[in-house]
C-alpha positions in Angstrom: 130.8 107.2 78.4 130.7 103.5 77.3 127.3 102.6 78.6 124.8 101.8 75.9 122.0 103.7 77.6 123.9 107.0 77.7 123.7 109.0 74.1 126.7 111.3 73.8 126.5 114.2 70.9 129.2 113.7 68.3 130.6 116.3 66.2 128.1 116.0 63.3 127.2 119.7 62.7 123.5 118.8 61.8 123.2 117.2 65.4 125.5 119.9 67.0 123.7 123.0 65.6 120.5 122.2 67.5 122.8 121.2 70.6 124.8 124.4 70.5 121.2 126.2 70.3 119.9 124.4 73.2 122.8 125.0 75.2 123.1 129.0 74.4 119.4 129.3 75.1 119.9 127.5 78.5 123.1 129.5 79.4 125.1 126.5 79.7 128.7 126.2 78.4 129.2 125.3 74.9 131.9 123.1 75.2 129.7 120.4 77.3 127.3 119.7 74.7 129.7 116.4 74.4 129.6 115.5 77.8 126.8 112.8 79.1 123.4 114.4 79.7 121.5 115.5 82.8 117.6 116.8 83.1 114.7 117.2 85.2 111.0 115.6 84.6 108.0 116.3 86.1 104.3 114.9 86.2 101.4 116.9 84.8 97.7 116.4 84.8 94.4 118.6 85.1 94.1 118.6 89.0 95.3 120.4 92.1 97.6 117.4 92.4 100.2 118.6 89.6 99.8 122.6 90.1 103.1 122.7 92.4 105.2 120.4 90.2 106.3 123.0 87.5 107.7 125.6 90.2 109.5 122.6 91.7 110.9 121.2 88.3 111.9 124.8 87.1 113.7 125.4 90.6 115.8 122.0 90.5 116.3 122.8 86.8 118.1 126.6 87.6 120.0 125.1 90.8 121.3 122.6 88.4 122.2 124.7 85.8 124.4 126.8 88.1 126.0 124.1 89.3 127.2 122.7 85.7 130.6 124.0 84.3 134.1 122.9 84.4 135.7 124.4 87.3 136.7 122.2 90.4 133.5 121.1 92.1 131.4 121.6 89.2 129.2 118.7 87.5 130.8 118.4 84.0 127.2 117.6 81.9 125.5 118.6 79.2 122.1 120.0 80.5 118.5 119.1 78.8 115.7 121.2 79.0 112.8 119.5 81.7 110.2 117.2 80.2 106.8 116.7 81.8 104.4 113.7 81.0 100.4 114.0 81.3 97.8 112.5 83.2 94.4 112.3 84.3 92.6 113.5 87.2 91.4 110.7 89.3 89.4 112.8 91.6 87.4 114.7 89.0 86.9 111.5 86.8 86.3 108.7 89.7 82.5 107.8 89.0 82.5 108.3 85.2 83.5 106.0 82.4 86.6 108.3 82.0 88.1 107.0 84.9 89.1 103.8 82.8 92.1 106.2 81.6 93.9 106.3 85.6 95.6 103.4 85.3 96.5 103.5 81.7 98.3 106.7 83.0 100.8 105.0 84.7 101.5 103.2 81.2 101.3 106.1 79.3 103.9 107.9 81.7 106.0 105.0 81.5 105.9 105.3 77.5 106.5 108.9 77.7 109.6 109.2 80.0 111.4 105.7 78.0 111.3 107.7 75.2 112.7 110.9 76.6 115.1 108.8 78.6 116.3 106.5 75.9 116.3 109.1 73.1 117.9 111.4 75.0 120.1 109.2 76.8 120.2 111.0 80.3 123.0 109.5 82.6 121.3 111.6 85.5 117.5 112.4 86.2 115.8 114.3 88.8 111.9 113.4 88.8 109.1 115.7 90.4 106.0 113.3 90.9 102.7 114.1 91.6 99.4 112.0 92.0 99.6 108.0 92.4 99.8 106.6 89.0 102.2 109.0 87.2 105.0 108.4 90.2 105.1 104.5 89.5 104.6 105.0 85.6 108.1 107.2 86.2 109.9 105.0 88.5 109.1 102.1 86.0 110.7 104.0 82.9 113.7 104.9 85.2 114.3 101.2 86.0 114.0 100.2 82.6 116.3 102.9 81.7 118.7 102.0 84.4 121.2 105.1 84.7 121.5 107.0 88.0 118.0 108.9 89.0 116.5 110.2 92.1 112.9 111.3 93.0 111.0 113.7 94.9 107.4 113.9 96.0 105.7 117.0 95.0 103.9 116.5 98.3 100.5 116.2 99.9 97.7 118.8 99.8 96.6 120.5 103.3 93.3 119.3 104.6 90.4 121.6 104.2 88.3 123.0 107.1 84.8 122.8 107.3 83.3 126.2 108.0 80.5 125.1 109.9 82.1 122.3 112.2 85.8 123.3 111.9 86.2 119.9 111.3 89.5 118.5 108.8 88.1 117.8 105.3 89.5 116.2 102.1 88.0 114.8 98.9 86.6 111.5 100.3 84.7 113.9 102.7 83.4 115.1 99.6 82.6 111.7 97.8 80.8 110.5 101.1 78.0 113.0 101.1 77.4 112.2 97.5 74.0 110.5 98.1 73.0 113.4 100.6 69.9 115.6 99.6 71.0 118.6 101.5 72.7 120.6 98.2 73.7 123.6 100.7 76.0 121.0 102.6 77.1 119.3 99.2 78.4 122.7 97.6 79.8 123.9 101.0 81.9 120.7 101.5 83.0 120.6 97.8 84.1 124.3 97.9 86.2 123.9 101.3 87.9 120.2 101.0 90.7 121.1 98.5 92.3 124.3 99.4 95.6 125.0 97.9 97.3 122.3 95.9 99.2 118.9 96.3 98.5 115.4 95.8 95.5 113.6 98.1 96.9 114.2 101.8 95.4 110.8 103.4 97.1 107.6 103.2 95.7 107.1 100.0 97.3 105.9 97.2 99.6 108.6 96.5 101.2 108.7 100.1 101.3 105.0 100.2 103.3 104.7 97.1 105.3 108.0 97.8 106.1 106.0 101.0 106.9 102.5 98.8 109.5 104.7 96.7 111.1 106.1 99.8 111.5 103.0 101.5 112.8 100.9 98.3 115.4 103.7 98.1 114.6 105.8 95.5 113.5 109.0 97.2 115.1 110.6 100.5 112.9 109.7 103.1 112.8 113.4 104.3 111.3 114.4 101.4 108.3 112.5 101.4 105.9 113.9 104.0 106.1 117.8 103.6 103.4 119.2 102.3 103.1 120.3 98.7 103.7 124.2 99.4 106.4 123.5 102.0 109.2 125.8 101.7 111.6 122.7 102.1 110.6 121.4 98.4 111.8 124.9 96.7 114.4 126.2 99.3 116.6 123.3 100.5 115.9 119.6 99.1 116.6 120.6 95.2 120.4 121.2 96.3 120.0 118.0 98.2 118.9 116.2 95.2 121.4 117.4 92.8 124.1 116.5 95.3 122.7 113.2 95.9 122.6 112.6 92.1 125.9 113.8 91.6 127.2 111.3 93.6 125.3 108.6 91.8 126.5 109.5 88.7 129.8 109.6 89.9 129.7 106.4 91.5 127.6 104.8 88.9 124.8 103.8 91.4 121.9 102.7 89.3 118.0 102.5 90.2 118.5 98.3 90.1 121.5 98.5 92.6 118.6 100.0 95.0 115.5 98.6 93.6 116.3 94.9 94.8 114.1 91.7 96.5 114.9 93.1 99.9 113.7 96.5 98.9 110.6 96.0 97.7 110.0 93.6 100.6 110.7 96.2 103.1 108.3 98.7 101.0 105.4 96.0 101.0 105.8 95.7 104.6 105.8 99.2 105.3 102.7 99.3 103.3 100.9 96.9 105.6 101.9 99.0 108.5 100.6 102.1 107.2 97.0 100.5 106.0 98.1 101.7 102.9 96.0 101.5 99.0 95.0 98.3 97.7 96.6 99.5 94.7 100.1 98.7 96.3 99.6 95.4 94.7 99.0 96.6 91.5 102.1 98.8 91.3 104.6 96.9 93.4 104.4 93.8 90.6 105.0 96.6 88.1 107.8 98.2 89.6 109.4 94.5 90.0 109.1 93.8 86.6 110.6 96.7 85.7 113.6 96.0 88.2 114.1 92.8 86.3 111.8 90.2 88.2 109.7 88.0 86.2 107.4 86.6 88.9 106.1 88.8 91.5 105.0 85.7 93.7 107.9 83.3 93.5 110.8 86.2 93.3 109.4 88.8 95.7 106.8 87.5 98.2 104.3 84.9 97.9 100.4 85.4 98.9 101.1 83.1 101.9 103.8 84.9 102.9 102.4 88.3 102.5 98.8 87.3 104.5 101.2 85.8 107.0 103.0 89.0 107.6 99.9 91.0 107.7 97.9 88.5 109.9 100.6 88.0 112.8 103.7 90.1 112.5 103.0 93.4 111.1 100.6 96.0 112.7 99.2 99.3 111.8 101.1 102.1 113.2 99.6 105.1 112.0 95.7 107.0 112.6 95.3 107.9 109.0 92.6 108.7 106.9 90.5 107.1 105.3 90.1 104.7 108.5 91.8 107.0 111.0 91.9 110.8 111.5 94.9 112.3 110.2 96.6 113.3 107.1 100.1 113.2 105.7 100.6 116.7 107.0 100.1 115.6 110.4 102.4 112.5 110.2 104.8 115.2 108.9 104.3 117.3 112.1 105.1 114.3 113.9 108.3 114.1 112.2 107.4 112.4 108.9 107.4 108.6 107.6 111.2 108.2 109.0 109.9 108.0 112.5 107.8 104.7 111.9 110.8 103.3 109.7 113.2 103.5 112.4 110.4 101.8 114.6 109.8 99.1 112.2 113.8 98.7 111.6 114.3 98.7 115.8 111.5 96.2 115.6 113.4 93.7 113.3 110.4 93.8 110.5 112.9 95.8 107.8 116.0 94.7 106.5 118.3 98.0 107.2 121.2 97.0 104.6 119.7 98.1 101.0 121.3 100.7 99.4 119.2 103.9 98.7 119.7 106.7 96.3 121.6 109.2 99.2 124.4 106.5 99.1 123.5 105.5 102.5 121.8 101.8 103.2 118.6 102.5 104.8 119.5 102.1 108.3 122.4 104.7 107.8 119.8 107.0 106.3 117.2 106.6 109.3 120.2 106.9 111.7 121.9 110.2 110.1 117.9 111.5 110.0 117.6 110.8 113.7 113.7 111.1 113.7 111.2 111.4 116.7 110.0 108.7 118.9 106.1 107.8 117.8 104.0 110.2 119.3 101.3 107.7 120.0 98.4 109.8 118.8 99.0 110.2 115.0 102.1 107.6 114.8 102.1 104.6 117.2 104.7 102.1 117.7 105.3 98.6 116.7 105.2 97.7 120.6 101.6 99.7 121.1 100.0 100.0 117.4 97.0 101.6 116.4 95.9 98.3 114.9 97.3 95.0 116.1 97.1 93.1 112.4 98.4 94.6 109.1 96.0 96.8 106.6 96.0 94.3 104.1 95.1 90.7 103.0 95.3 88.7 99.8 92.3 86.0 98.9 92.3 83.0 97.3 89.1 80.6 96.8 87.2 79.7 93.9 86.1 83.6 92.9 90.0 84.4 93.1 92.2 81.2 91.7 94.8 83.5 91.1 94.9 84.8 94.7 94.9 88.4 93.1 92.0 89.8 95.3 92.7 92.0 97.8 90.9 93.6 100.9 92.0 96.5 102.9 91.4 95.1 106.2 92.5 98.4 108.1 89.2 100.1 106.5 86.6 97.5 106.9 84.1 98.8 109.7 82.1 96.1 110.3 81.1 92.6 108.8 83.9 90.1 109.5 82.4 88.7 112.7 84.8 85.7 113.6 86.7 86.8 110.4 83.9 85.6 108.3 81.3 87.1 106.1 78.4 85.5 104.4 76.0 87.2 102.0 73.5 87.0 98.9 74.9 88.1 95.7 73.8 91.5 93.7 75.4 91.4 90.4 75.7 94.7 88.1 77.6 94.5 84.9 79.6 97.9 85.0 79.9 100.1 87.9 77.4 102.5 85.7 74.5 100.7 86.7 75.5 100.1 90.2 75.9 104.0 90.3 72.5 104.3 88.7 70.8 102.0 91.6 72.8 103.9 94.8 71.6 107.3 93.3 67.8 106.5 92.4 66.7 103.0 94.3 69.0 102.8 97.2 66.8 100.8 99.1 67.1 98.0 96.7 70.4 97.4 98.5 69.9 95.4 101.2 71.6 94.0 104.7 74.5 91.4 104.0 74.4 92.1 100.2 77.7 91.0 98.7 77.9 93.7 95.3 79.2 92.2 92.4 80.7 94.8 90.1 82.2 93.0 87.2 83.4 93.7 83.6 85.7 96.5 84.8 88.8 94.6 85.2 91.7 95.4 82.7 90.7 93.8 79.7 87.1 94.4 80.2 86.8 98.2 81.6 89.3 98.6 80.1 91.9 100.2 81.9 90.7 99.1 85.4 88.7 101.7 87.0 88.5 102.5 90.6 85.4 102.9 92.3 85.5 105.5 95.0 82.2 107.0 94.1 80.2 103.7 94.6 82.3 102.7 98.0 81.7 106.3 99.4 78.0 105.6 98.7 78.0 102.2 100.2 79.8 103.4 103.0 77.2 106.1 103.9 74.5 103.8 103.3 75.8 101.4 105.7 76.4 103.9 108.3 73.2 105.7 107.9 70.9 102.2 107.9 73.4 100.3 110.0 73.7 97.8 107.8 76.8 95.7 106.2 77.3 95.6 102.6 80.1 94.3 100.8 81.3 95.0 97.2 83.6 93.1 95.1 84.8 93.7 92.0 87.4 92.7 89.1 88.1 96.6 88.8 89.9 98.5 91.6 89.5 100.9 94.2 90.9 104.5 95.3 93.1 104.3 98.1 90.0 106.2 99.8 88.0 103.6 100.1 86.7 102.1 103.2 84.6 99.3 104.1 84.3 95.4 103.2 85.6 95.8 99.7 87.3 93.5 97.5 89.1 94.1 94.6 91.4 92.9 91.6 89.3 89.9 91.8 90.8 87.3 89.0 90.9 86.3 86.4 88.3 89.0 85.4 85.0 88.6 83.7 86.0 89.7 80.5 88.2 86.7 80.0 86.0 84.3 81.4 86.8 84.3 84.9 84.7 82.9 87.9 83.1 86.2 88.7 81.4 86.3 85.5 79.4 83.1 86.4 78.0 84.4 89.9 74.5 84.9 89.5 71.8 87.2 91.8 71.2 85.6 95.0 74.2 83.0 95.1 75.7 82.8 98.6 79.4 84.5 98.9 81.3 83.6 101.8 84.5 85.9 102.7 86.7 83.8 104.9 89.8 85.5 106.4 90.6 82.3 108.4 91.3 80.5 105.1 92.0 84.0 103.4 89.2 83.1 100.7 86.2 84.6 99.0 83.7 81.8 97.2 80.8 81.5 95.6 78.9 78.5 97.4 76.9 77.7 94.0 80.0 77.7 92.0 81.6 74.5 94.4 79.1 72.5 91.9 81.2 71.2 89.0 77.9 70.8 86.9 76.6 74.2 88.0 80.3 75.7 87.0 80.3 73.8 83.8 76.5 75.0 82.8 77.2 78.8 83.4 80.7 78.8 81.7 79.2 77.0 78.8 76.6 79.8 78.7 78.9 82.5 79.2 81.2 81.4 76.4 78.1 81.0 73.9 77.2 84.5 74.9 80.6 85.7 73.9 81.1 83.9 70.8 77.4 85.3 69.3 78.7 88.6 70.1 81.9 88.3 68.2 84.2 87.1 70.7 83.5 89.9 73.5 80.9 89.6 76.0 78.5 92.5 75.5 78.8 94.0 78.8 82.7 94.9 78.5 83.0 98.4 78.3 83.8 100.8 75.1 86.9 101.0 73.7 86.9 103.6 71.4 90.2 105.1 71.3 93.4 103.5 69.9 94.7 103.7 73.5 91.7 102.0 74.8 92.0 99.2 72.2 95.7 98.8 73.3 95.0 98.6 76.6 91.9 95.6 76.2 94.4 93.8 73.5 97.5 93.8 75.5 96.4 94.1 79.6 97.9 91.4 81.8 96.3 90.2 85.1 96.2 92.1 88.2 98.7 89.8 90.1 101.3 91.0 87.1 100.2 94.8 87.5 97.3 95.0 85.1 100.0 97.0 82.7 100.2 96.8 78.9 102.4 94.1 77.6 102.9 92.4 74.0 100.2 90.1 73.4 99.2 90.2 77.2 102.9 88.3 77.8 104.6 90.2 80.4 107.7 91.8 79.2 110.5 91.9 81.4 113.7 93.8 80.5 116.9 92.1 81.3 115.5 89.5 83.7 117.9 89.2 86.8 119.2 86.7 89.0 117.3 86.4 92.3 119.6 87.2 95.2 117.8 85.9 98.6 119.6 87.7 101.4 118.4 85.5 104.0 116.3 88.1 106.0 113.4 87.2 107.5 111.0 90.2 109.0 110.4 89.6 113.0 108.4 91.2 115.4 110.6 91.5 118.5 107.5 92.6 120.6 105.9 89.4 119.4 106.5 85.7 120.5 
């Protein structure tokens, strides 16, 4: 092999000794130790999301072992033992300060796999991914390594069933009753919400990103939606994955051949169409960076184009949790994600010429799968959609000059009459103070409040924790009292959050962004006609100057860090604090907060323009 990323074992007896030893233990041909290597990796963590991964990794590994050899039709490669990454459970840690490790887990996964892929010099990799941050870290490492690789989702969990109401429930159901006084109810729902194993089943971040990875071309489309315990994942898919990877190796098809400007744009459009998680606008820039694109806004899709597509071109096609009724398991029963992807293709919204890991174009893969037509209950058609506009909107304005702020429009339950919300700022310096108020003094939250949670950004958290506990309590409060309450933050949200919630407000408070200058009672205006979020008081130049100078003095007096930023009491947290880039660049860790892009690539514009043939 001539590729610099592929490590071959030479004839040095020292290096050979362990290589021979591994080959004997794995029961593979000793004569193959000098061939390029191939192996399986998986994501592990301390929640149900990861419980099914090890079985699938072991199954794929064993089937791969049986296909390695020197006979005709065999895969002539050196097998390496499986490798696993580690991650924090979002569901268990939400609402606690340890949630700051969640997004950092994406970075740790990237680091772990970069070490394994590079040091082992894998020429072929199969990855089994679970939860929501590790899959992105996995794919970003695969893109940086840029040797043949393919991904399979571990699969979503099946919904629980409330034993009293017989209604389907999930982890979001549990969080939404956190403020209840009915202890019997809370225990029952908590016990029944998450049976079995698998990642979150609604159209939360996990399924948003698995769909994204499928559409971008790195996962076979039919492997996205089946539940984790589906027998196809151990009895059918492993052999298919191995065959696809074998062809990728033989044809030298690399991840960067697949993950291109057009395939990323396709995946963004699909994210809009499923009312996907706001986290997609952290993960898409990170994946674009790993694929060699320096500026997401310029190279892939501008905020203006994103909003134009979401407002005028792309509708929501699924009645899915958290804003709807159904789970990914239900989508699988109706034919899987390939159903709405075909409809998007046929409607002119996706470029079908992009390459995928199966060796086919996106359109060819869809035609071979021959999916059902949308059922009109779980999956809707572009012609007759579930919602007329896309599920996501990016916001600028004087509180978001980076145009980083994002609203999950599909999850808004009220407050945007005529596309405008006007409210009064109620400021909390850190999520814990908000949670204390919601738990102990909920009556202090008033109609038309815009709750401001700051110092929870990539630097301030550090780690940009998500706020499922807070948003769920606010949603419940609004429903119970029939009031409208918004929330804006420089942190982020779970894909399970609903309501008038705006995340990724940047520049963040910890580095002196405008959100740091808001005071209680300020007027906050969200205007979707202009796609802006503004603070009226900060439009006055002198007010802005005075507040900025006061903030800078407090920060200077505290040794250069504002006193309300979160603790950084581990080396990893300090690394995040000192290296985190803005949300518009993915909020990852980079040297000196300067975005690092491996082998920047030329921008090739195919000229494809997404259009909806059902609209004039």
